[in-house]
KOLGU-4560 file (N, C-alpha, C; in nm, 3 decimals, padded with zeros to 5 digits):
<recs>
<n_xx: 15.392 n_yy: 09.236 n_zz: 20.613 ca_xx: 15.315 ca_yy: 09.202 ca_zz: 20.495 c_xx: 15.215 c_yy: 09.091 c_zz: 20.530 mol: A seq: 1 type: MET>
<n_xx: 15.094 n_yy: 09.105 n_zz: 20.484 ca_xx: 14.989 ca_yy: 09.009 ca_zz: 20.513 c_xx: 15.001 c_yy: 08.888 c_zz: 20.421 mol: A seq: 2 type: THR>
<n_xx: 14.992 n_yy: 08.771 n_zz: 20.481 ca_xx: 14.999 ca_yy: 08.647 ca_zz: 20.403 c_xx: 14.859 c_yy: 08.607 c_zz: 20.359 mol: A seq: 3 type: GLN>
<n_xx: 14.845 n_yy: 08.573 n_zz: 20.234 ca_xx: 14.716 ca_yy: 08.529 ca_zz: 20.182 c_xx: 14.704 c_yy: 08.378 c_zz: 20.203 mol: A seq: 4 type: ILE>
<n_xx: 14.601 n_yy: 08.339 n_zz: 20.274 ca_xx: 14.581 ca_yy: 08.198 ca_zz: 20.308 c_xx: 14.502 c_yy: 08.127 c_zz: 20.198 mol: A seq: 5 type: THR>
<n_xx: 14.511 n_yy: 07.995 n_zz: 20.194 ca_xx: 14.431 ca_yy: 07.918 ca_zz: 20.097 c_xx: 14.280 c_yy: 07.941 c_zz: 20.117 mol: A seq: 6 type: PRO>
<n_xx: 14.238 n_yy: 07.961 n_zz: 20.241 ca_xx: 14.096 ca_yy: 07.987 ca_zz: 20.268 c_xx: 14.053 c_yy: 08.120 c_zz: 20.207 mol: A seq: 7 type: GLN>
<n_xx: 14.140 n_yy: 08.219 n_zz: 20.221 ca_xx: 14.110 ca_yy: 08.350 ca_zz: 20.161 c_xx: 14.102 c_yy: 08.338 c_zz: 20.009 mol: A seq: 8 type: TYR>
<n_xx: 14.195 n_yy: 08.266 n_zz: 19.949 ca_xx: 14.194 ca_yy: 08.249 ca_zz: 19.804 c_xx: 14.068 c_yy: 08.178 c_zz: 19.757 mol: A seq: 9 type: GLU>
<n_xx: 14.026 n_yy: 08.074 n_zz: 19.831 ca_xx: 13.904 ca_yy: 08.001 ca_zz: 19.796 c_xx: 13.781 c_yy: 08.091 c_zz: 19.809 mol: A seq: 10 type: ALA>
<n_xx: 13.777 n_yy: 08.170 n_zz: 19.915 ca_xx: 13.664 ca_yy: 08.262 ca_zz: 19.934 c_xx: 13.661 c_yy: 08.367 c_zz: 19.824 mol: A seq: 11 type: ALA>
<n_xx: 13.776 n_yy: 08.416 n_zz: 19.783 ca_xx: 13.782 ca_yy: 08.516 ca_zz: 19.676 c_xx: 13.739 c_yy: 08.456 c_zz: 19.542 mol: A seq: 12 type: GLN>
<n_xx: 13.781 n_yy: 08.332 n_zz: 19.515 ca_xx: 13.737 ca_yy: 08.265 ca_zz: 19.391 c_xx: 13.585 c_yy: 08.250 c_zz: 19.389 mol: A seq: 13 type: ARG>
<n_xx: 13.529 n_yy: 08.211 n_zz: 19.503 ca_xx: 13.385 ca_yy: 08.193 ca_zz: 19.513 c_xx: 13.313 c_yy: 08.327 c_zz: 19.494 mol: A seq: 14 type: ARG>
<n_xx: 13.363 n_yy: 08.431 n_zz: 19.558 ca_xx: 13.305 ca_yy: 08.565 ca_zz: 19.544 c_xx: 13.307 c_yy: 08.608 c_zz: 19.397 mol: A seq: 15 type: PHE>
<n_xx: 13.419 n_yy: 08.587 n_zz: 19.331 ca_xx: 13.433 ca_yy: 08.624 ca_zz: 19.190 c_xx: 13.340 c_yy: 08.543 c_zz: 19.100 mol: A seq: 16 type: ASP>
<n_xx: 13.328 n_yy: 08.412 n_zz: 19.128 ca_xx: 13.240 ca_yy: 08.328 ca_zz: 19.048 c_xx: 13.094 c_yy: 08.369 c_zz: 19.067 mol: A seq: 17 type: LEU>
<n_xx: 13.054 n_yy: 08.398 n_zz: 19.190 ca_xx: 12.917 ca_yy: 08.445 ca_zz: 19.214 c_xx: 12.890 c_yy: 08.572 c_zz: 19.135 mol: A seq: 18 type: ASN>
<n_xx: 12.984 n_yy: 08.665 n_zz: 19.138 ca_xx: 12.968 ca_yy: 08.792 ca_zz: 19.065 c_xx: 12.958 c_yy: 08.767 c_zz: 18.915 mol: A seq: 19 type: ALA>
<n_xx: 13.038 n_yy: 08.676 n_zz: 18.865 ca_xx: 13.037 ca_yy: 08.644 ca_zz: 18.722 c_xx: 12.904 c_yy: 08.579 c_zz: 18.680 mol: A seq: 20 type: GLU>
<n_xx: 12.855 n_yy: 08.485 n_zz: 18.760 ca_xx: 12.727 ca_yy: 08.419 ca_zz: 18.730 c_xx: 12.613 c_yy: 08.521 c_zz: 18.738 mol: A seq: 21 type: VAL>
<n_xx: 12.615 n_yy: 08.603 n_zz: 18.840 ca_xx: 12.512 ca_yy: 08.708 ca_zz: 18.855 c_xx: 12.510 c_yy: 08.798 c_zz: 18.732 mol: A seq: 22 type: ARG>
<n_xx: 12.628 n_yy: 08.843 n_zz: 18.693 ca_xx: 12.640 ca_yy: 08.932 ca_zz: 18.576 c_xx: 12.594 c_yy: 08.860 c_zz: 18.448 mol: A seq: 23 type: ARG>
<n_xx: 12.630 n_yy: 08.734 n_zz: 18.433 ca_xx: 12.590 ca_yy: 08.657 ca_zz: 18.315 c_xx: 12.439 c_yy: 08.643 c_zz: 18.305 mol: A seq: 24 type: SER>
<n_xx: 12.375 n_yy: 08.619 n_zz: 18.419 ca_xx: 12.229 ca_yy: 08.605 ca_zz: 18.421 c_xx: 12.162 c_yy: 08.738 c_zz: 18.389 mol: A seq: 25 type: ILE>
<n_xx: 12.205 n_yy: 08.844 n_zz: 18.456 ca_xx: 12.144 ca_yy: 08.976 ca_zz: 18.436 c_xx: 12.160 c_yy: 09.020 c_zz: 18.291 mol: A seq: 26 type: ILE>
<n_xx: 12.280 n_yy: 09.006 n_zz: 18.236 ca_xx: 12.305 ca_yy: 09.047 ca_zz: 18.098 c_xx: 12.237 c_yy: 08.953 c_zz: 17.999 mol: A seq: 27 type: GLU>
<n_xx: 12.244 n_yy: 08.821 n_zz: 18.025 ca_xx: 12.184 ca_yy: 08.723 ca_zz: 17.935 c_xx: 12.033 c_yy: 08.736 c_zz: 17.924 mol: A seq: 28 type: GLY>
<n_xx: 11.970 n_yy: 08.775 n_zz: 18.034 ca_xx: 11.824 ca_yy: 08.792 ca_zz: 18.035 c_xx: 11.784 c_yy: 08.937 c_zz: 18.007 mol: A seq: 29 type: LEU>
<n_xx: 11.884 n_yy: 09.022 n_zz: 17.988 ca_xx: 11.861 ca_yy: 09.163 ca_zz: 17.961 c_xx: 11.770 c_yy: 09.227 c_zz: 18.066 mol: A seq: 30 type: ASP>
<n_xx: 11.802 n_yy: 09.201 n_zz: 18.192 ca_xx: 11.723 ca_yy: 09.255 ca_zz: 18.303 c_xx: 11.770 c_yy: 09.397 c_zz: 18.337 mol: A seq: 31 type: LEU>
<n_xx: 11.676 n_yy: 09.484 n_zz: 18.369 ca_xx: 11.712 ca_yy: 09.622 ca_zz: 18.404 c_xx: 11.755 c_yy: 09.635 c_zz: 18.550 mol: A seq: 32 type: PRO>
<n_xx: 11.855 n_yy: 09.556 n_zz: 18.588 ca_xx: 11.900 ca_yy: 09.549 ca_zz: 18.727 c_xx: 12.052 c_yy: 09.558 c_zz: 18.728 mol: A seq: 33 type: VAL>
<n_xx: 12.105 n_yy: 09.630 n_zz: 18.825 ca_xx: 12.249 ca_yy: 09.635 ca_zz: 18.844 c_xx: 12.291 c_yy: 09.504 c_zz: 18.912 mol: A seq: 34 type: ASN>
<n_xx: 12.378 n_yy: 09.423 n_zz: 18.849 ca_xx: 12.418 ca_yy: 09.296 ca_zz: 18.910 c_xx: 12.475 c_yy: 09.310 c_zz: 19.051 mol: A seq: 35 type: PRO>
<n_xx: 12.538 n_yy: 09.421 n_zz: 19.081 ca_xx: 12.596 ca_yy: 09.442 ca_zz: 19.214 c_xx: 12.488 c_yy: 09.455 c_zz: 19.321 mol: A seq: 36 type: ALA>
<n_xx: 12.365 n_yy: 09.486 n_zz: 19.281 ca_xx: 12.256 ca_yy: 09.503 ca_zz: 19.377 c_xx: 12.179 c_yy: 09.374 c_zz: 19.403 mol: A seq: 37 type: LEU>
<n_xx: 12.214 n_yy: 09.268 n_zz: 19.332 ca_xx: 12.146 ca_yy: 09.139 ca_zz: 19.351 c_xx: 12.225 c_yy: 09.060 c_zz: 19.454 mol: A seq: 38 type: VAL>
<n_xx: 12.159 n_yy: 09.023 n_zz: 19.562 ca_xx: 12.222 ca_yy: 08.945 ca_zz: 19.667 c_xx: 12.236 c_yy: 08.800 c_zz: 19.621 mol: A seq: 39 type: ASP>
<n_xx: 12.343 n_yy: 08.734 n_zz: 19.662 ca_xx: 12.367 ca_yy: 08.596 ca_zz: 19.620 c_xx: 12.263 c_yy: 08.499 c_zz: 19.672 mol: A seq: 40 type: ASP>
<n_xx: 12.192 n_yy: 08.534 n_zz: 19.778 ca_xx: 12.087 ca_yy: 08.448 ca_zz: 19.832 c_xx: 11.946 c_yy: 08.494 c_zz: 19.795 mol: A seq: 41 type: ASP>
<n_xx: 11.937 n_yy: 08.598 n_zz: 19.715 ca_xx: 11.807 ca_yy: 08.650 ca_zz: 19.671 c_xx: 11.740 c_yy: 08.546 c_zz: 19.580 mol: A seq: 42 type: GLN>
<n_xx: 11.612 n_yy: 08.517 n_zz: 19.604 ca_xx: 11.543 ca_yy: 08.422 ca_zz: 19.516 c_xx: 11.542 c_yy: 08.471 c_zz: 19.371 mol: A seq: 43 type: PRO>
<n_xx: 11.559 n_yy: 08.378 n_zz: 19.279 ca_xx: 11.555 ca_yy: 08.413 ca_zz: 19.137 c_xx: 11.411 c_yy: 08.426 c_zz: 19.089 mol: A seq: 44 type: LEU>
<n_xx: 11.320 n_yy: 08.352 n_zz: 19.152 ca_xx: 11.180 ca_yy: 08.352 ca_zz: 19.111 c_xx: 11.095 c_yy: 08.410 c_zz: 19.223 mol: A seq: 45 type: PHE>
<n_xx: 10.968 n_yy: 08.429 n_zz: 19.195 ca_xx: 10.879 ca_yy: 08.484 ca_zz: 19.297 c_xx: 10.914 c_yy: 08.627 c_zz: 19.328 mol: A seq: 46 type: GLY>
<n_xx: 10.929 n_yy: 08.658 n_zz: 19.455 ca_xx: 10.954 ca_yy: 08.796 ca_zz: 19.498 c_xx: 11.099 c_yy: 08.839 c_zz: 19.481 mol: A seq: 47 type: ARG>
<n_xx: 11.181 n_yy: 08.752 n_zz: 19.429 ca_xx: 11.322 ca_yy: 08.786 ca_zz: 19.405 c_xx: 11.336 c_yy: 08.866 c_zz: 19.277 mol: A seq: 48 type: GLY>
<n_xx: 11.401 n_yy: 08.806 n_zz: 19.179 ca_xx: 11.418 ca_yy: 08.872 ca_zz: 19.049 c_xx: 11.294 c_yy: 08.859 c_zz: 18.961 mol: A seq: 49 type: LEU>
<n_xx: 11.197 n_yy: 08.782 n_zz: 19.009 ca_xx: 11.070 ca_yy: 08.764 ca_zz: 18.939 c_xx: 11.089 c_yy: 08.704 c_zz: 18.800 mol: A seq: 50 type: GLU>
<n_xx: 11.177 n_yy: 08.604 n_zz: 18.791 ca_xx: 11.198 ca_yy: 08.535 ca_zz: 18.665 c_xx: 11.084 c_yy: 08.437 c_zz: 18.641 mol: A seq: 51 type: LEU>
<n_xx: 11.073 n_yy: 08.391 n_zz: 18.516 ca_xx: 10.969 ca_yy: 08.294 ca_zz: 18.482 c_xx: 11.030 c_yy: 08.171 c_zz: 18.417 mol: A seq: 52 type: ASP>
<n_xx: 10.946 n_yy: 08.078 n_zz: 18.372 ca_xx: 10.995 ca_yy: 07.951 ca_zz: 18.319 c_xx: 11.079 c_yy: 07.969 c_zz: 18.193 mol: A seq: 53 type: SER>
<n_xx: 11.051 n_yy: 08.068 n_zz: 18.111 ca_xx: 11.134 ca_yy: 08.092 ca_zz: 17.993 c_xx: 11.273 c_yy: 08.138 c_zz: 18.033 mol: A seq: 54 type: LEU>
<n_xx: 11.281 n_yy: 08.213 n_zz: 18.140 ca_xx: 11.411 ca_yy: 08.257 ca_zz: 18.191 c_xx: 11.494 c_yy: 08.137 c_zz: 18.237 mol: A seq: 55 type: ASP>
<n_xx: 11.426 n_yy: 08.034 n_zz: 18.290 ca_xx: 11.495 ca_yy: 07.913 ca_zz: 18.334 c_xx: 11.573 c_yy: 07.851 c_zz: 18.218 mol: A seq: 56 type: THR>
<n_xx: 11.510 n_yy: 07.843 n_zz: 18.103 ca_xx: 11.576 ca_yy: 07.786 ca_zz: 17.985 c_xx: 11.698 c_yy: 07.867 c_zz: 17.945 mol: A seq: 57 type: LEU>
<n_xx: 11.688 n_yy: 07.997 n_zz: 17.955 ca_xx: 11.800 ca_yy: 08.083 ca_zz: 17.920 c_xx: 11.914 c_yy: 08.067 c_zz: 18.020 mol: A seq: 58 type: GLU>
<n_xx: 11.881 n_yy: 08.053 n_zz: 18.148 ca_xx: 11.984 ca_yy: 08.032 ca_zz: 18.249 c_xx: 12.056 c_yy: 07.899 c_zz: 18.225 mol: A seq: 59 type: ILE>
<n_xx: 11.980 n_yy: 07.795 n_zz: 18.192 ca_xx: 12.041 ca_yy: 07.666 ca_zz: 18.159 c_xx: 12.139 c_yy: 07.683 c_zz: 18.044 mol: A seq: 60 type: VAL>
<n_xx: 12.098 n_yy: 07.756 n_zz: 17.943 ca_xx: 12.183 ca_yy: 07.781 ca_zz: 17.826 c_xx: 12.309 c_yy: 07.860 c_zz: 17.866 mol: A seq: 61 type: SER>
<n_xx: 12.293 n_yy: 07.962 n_zz: 17.948 ca_xx: 12.406 ca_yy: 08.044 ca_zz: 17.992 c_xx: 12.507 c_yy: 07.959 c_zz: 18.068 mol: A seq: 62 type: ILE>
<n_xx: 12.460 n_yy: 07.877 n_zz: 18.161 ca_xx: 12.550 ca_yy: 07.794 ca_zz: 18.241 c_xx: 12.620 c_yy: 07.688 c_zz: 18.155 mol: A seq: 63 type: LEU>
<n_xx: 12.547 n_yy: 07.634 n_zz: 18.060 ca_xx: 12.608 ca_yy: 07.532 ca_zz: 17.973 c_xx: 12.715 c_yy: 07.593 c_zz: 17.884 mol: A seq: 64 type: GLU>
<n_xx: 12.685 n_yy: 07.707 n_zz: 17.824 ca_xx: 12.781 ca_yy: 07.771 ca_zz: 17.734 c_xx: 12.902 c_yy: 07.828 c_zz: 17.808 mol: A seq: 65 type: GLU>
<n_xx: 12.878 n_yy: 07.889 n_zz: 17.922 ca_xx: 12.985 ca_yy: 07.957 ca_zz: 17.995 c_xx: 13.070 c_yy: 07.865 c_zz: 18.081 mol: A seq: 66 type: SER>
<n_xx: 13.007 n_yy: 07.761 n_zz: 18.138 ca_xx: 13.077 ca_yy: 07.680 ca_zz: 18.238 c_xx: 13.075 c_yy: 07.531 c_zz: 18.208 mol: A seq: 67 type: TYR>
<n_xx: 13.007 n_yy: 07.490 n_zz: 18.102 ca_xx: 12.999 ca_yy: 07.348 ca_zz: 18.070 c_xx: 12.915 c_yy: 07.269 c_zz: 18.168 mol: A seq: 68 type: GLY>
<n_xx: 12.822 n_yy: 07.337 n_zz: 18.234 ca_xx: 12.735 ca_yy: 07.274 ca_zz: 18.335 c_xx: 12.593 c_yy: 07.270 c_zz: 18.280 mol: A seq: 69 type: VAL>
<n_xx: 12.534 n_yy: 07.150 n_zz: 18.280 ca_xx: 12.396 ca_yy: 07.135 ca_zz: 18.231 c_xx: 12.306 c_yy: 07.097 c_zz: 18.347 mol: A seq: 70 type: TYR>
<n_xx: 12.190 n_yy: 07.160 n_zz: 18.352 ca_xx: 12.092 ca_yy: 07.134 ca_zz: 18.458 c_xx: 11.973 c_yy: 07.062 c_zz: 18.396 mol: A seq: 71 type: ILE>
<n_xx: 11.940 n_yy: 06.945 n_zz: 18.451 ca_xx: 11.826 ca_yy: 06.868 ca_zz: 18.402 c_xx: 11.698 c_yy: 06.909 c_zz: 18.477 mol: A seq: 72 type: THR>
<n_xx: 11.585 n_yy: 06.858 n_zz: 18.431 ca_xx: 11.458 ca_yy: 06.887 ca_zz: 18.497 c_xx: 11.458 c_yy: 06.838 c_zz: 18.643 mol: A seq: 73 type: ASP>
<n_xx: 11.525 n_yy: 06.726 n_zz: 18.668 ca_xx: 11.530 ca_yy: 06.671 ca_zz: 18.804 c_xx: 11.615 c_yy: 06.758 c_zz: 18.897 mol: A seq: 74 type: GLU>
<n_xx: 11.697 n_yy: 06.843 n_zz: 18.841 ca_xx: 11.787 ca_yy: 06.926 ca_zz: 18.921 c_xx: 11.737 c_yy: 07.071 c_zz: 18.932 mol: A seq: 75 type: GLN>
<n_xx: 11.611 n_yy: 07.092 n_zz: 18.909 ca_xx: 11.556 ca_yy: 07.228 ca_zz: 18.909 c_xx: 11.565 c_yy: 07.298 c_zz: 19.045 mol: A seq: 76 type: ARG>
<n_xx: 11.595 n_yy: 07.223 n_zz: 19.150 ca_xx: 11.612 ca_yy: 07.281 ca_zz: 19.284 c_xx: 11.725 c_yy: 07.384 c_zz: 19.288 mol: A seq: 77 type: PHE>
<n_xx: 11.816 n_yy: 07.380 n_zz: 19.191 ca_xx: 11.932 ca_yy: 07.471 ca_zz: 19.193 c_xx: 11.895 c_yy: 07.613 c_zz: 19.155 mol: A seq: 78 type: VAL>
<n_xx: 11.773 n_yy: 07.636 n_zz: 19.111 ca_xx: 11.733 ca_yy: 07.769 ca_zz: 19.068 c_xx: 11.687 c_yy: 07.859 c_zz: 19.182 mol: A seq: 79 type: PHE>
<n_xx: 11.716 n_yy: 07.822 n_zz: 19.305 ca_xx: 11.674 ca_yy: 07.901 ca_zz: 19.420 c_xx: 11.741 c_yy: 08.036 c_zz: 19.430 mol: A seq: 80 type: GLY>
<n_xx: 11.870 n_yy: 08.042 n_zz: 19.398 ca_xx: 11.947 ca_yy: 08.166 ca_zz: 19.412 c_xx: 12.078 c_yy: 08.152 c_zz: 19.336 mol: A seq: 81 type: SER>
<n_xx: 12.152 n_yy: 08.260 n_zz: 19.327 ca_xx: 12.284 ca_yy: 08.255 ca_zz: 19.264 c_xx: 12.373 c_yy: 08.159 c_zz: 19.342 mol: A seq: 82 type: VAL>
<n_xx: 12.368 n_yy: 08.163 n_zz: 19.474 ca_xx: 12.451 ca_yy: 08.072 ca_zz: 19.554 c_xx: 12.421 c_yy: 07.926 c_zz: 19.522 mol: A seq: 83 type: ASN>
<n_xx: 12.294 n_yy: 07.891 n_zz: 19.507 ca_xx: 12.258 ca_yy: 07.753 ca_zz: 19.476 c_xx: 12.307 c_yy: 07.713 c_zz: 19.337 mol: A seq: 84 type: LYS>
<n_xx: 12.298 n_yy: 07.804 n_zz: 19.242 ca_xx: 12.349 ca_yy: 07.776 ca_zz: 19.108 c_xx: 12.500 c_yy: 07.753 c_zz: 19.111 mol: A seq: 85 type: LEU>
<n_xx: 12.571 n_yy: 07.838 n_zz: 19.184 ca_xx: 12.717 ca_yy: 07.826 ca_zz: 19.192 c_xx: 12.756 c_yy: 07.700 c_zz: 19.269 mol: A seq: 86 type: VAL>
<n_xx: 12.684 n_yy: 07.668 n_zz: 19.376 ca_xx: 12.710 ca_yy: 07.543 ca_zz: 19.449 c_xx: 12.699 c_yy: 07.424 c_zz: 19.354 mol: A seq: 87 type: ASP>
<n_xx: 12.593 n_yy: 07.422 n_zz: 19.275 ca_xx: 12.571 ca_yy: 07.313 ca_zz: 19.181 c_xx: 12.681 c_yy: 07.308 c_zz: 19.076 mol: A seq: 88 type: PHE>
<n_xx: 12.716 n_yy: 07.423 n_zz: 19.021 ca_xx: 12.820 ca_yy: 07.430 ca_zz: 18.918 c_xx: 12.953 c_yy: 07.381 c_zz: 18.973 mol: A seq: 89 type: ALA>
<n_xx: 12.989 n_yy: 07.428 n_zz: 19.092 ca_xx: 13.115 ca_yy: 07.384 ca_zz: 19.152 c_xx: 13.117 c_yy: 07.234 c_zz: 19.179 mol: A seq: 90 type: GLU>
<n_xx: 13.008 n_yy: 07.180 n_zz: 19.231 ca_xx: 13.000 ca_yy: 07.036 ca_zz: 19.259 c_xx: 13.008 c_yy: 06.956 c_zz: 19.129 mol: A seq: 91 type: ALA>
<n_xx: 12.942 n_yy: 07.003 n_zz: 19.026 ca_xx: 12.943 ca_yy: 06.935 ca_zz: 18.897 c_xx: 13.083 c_yy: 06.937 c_zz: 18.837 mol: A seq: 92 type: THR>
<n_xx: 13.147 n_yy: 07.051 n_zz: 18.841 ca_xx: 13.282 ca_yy: 07.063 ca_zz: 18.785 c_xx: 13.383 c_yy: 06.983 c_zz: 18.866 mol: A seq: 93 type: LEU>
<n_xx: 13.367 n_yy: 06.980 n_zz: 18.998 ca_xx: 13.458 ca_yy: 06.902 ca_zz: 19.083 c_xx: 13.442 c_yy: 06.753 c_zz: 19.053 mol: A seq: 94 type: GLN>
<n_xx: 13.318 n_yy: 06.707 n_zz: 19.037 ca_xx: 13.293 ca_yy: 06.567 ca_zz: 19.005 c_xx: 13.354 c_yy: 06.532 c_zz: 18.870 mol: A seq: 95 type: THR>
<n_xx: 13.343 n_yy: 06.623 n_zz: 18.774 ca_xx: 13.401 ca_yy: 06.599 ca_zz: 18.641 c_xx: 13.553 c_yy: 06.593 c_zz: 18.649 mol: A seq: 96 type: ALA>
<n_xx: 13.614 n_yy: 06.676 n_zz: 18.733 ca_xx: 13.759 ca_yy: 06.676 ca_zz: 18.749 c_xx: 13.810 c_yy: 06.548 c_zz: 18.812 mol: A seq: 97 type: ASP>
<n_xx: 13.729 n_yy: 06.489 n_zz: 18.901 ca_xx: 13.768 ca_yy: 06.366 ca_zz: 18.970 c_xx: 13.753 c_yy: 06.244 c_zz: 18.883 mol: A seq: 98 type: GLU>
<n_xx: 13.678 n_yy: 06.255 n_zz: 18.775 ca_xx: 13.656 ca_yy: 06.140 ca_zz: 18.687 c_xx: 13.775 c_yy: 06.111 c_zz: 18.600 mol: A seq: 99 type: SER>
</recs>
């Protein structure tokens, strides 16, 4: 029987969270895209999903409502990809847990 390691569990949690955030964004913005076809490192703006500034506000709202994570104007660097959004969310939640 294969033993599940803590590293495997952490990787699976991250994979699941990325999928959940991807799905939340696609559904929240009502994009005609299959969430499974969006790569976690695909740019959200420009040649990626081609989102615009109004979409940014909706993503902020989605993350705040779903995960309790708020992104300020100074933190706009997190909108690069799903991975960057999840990195930011995890770091924010970890900091809140340590407080």
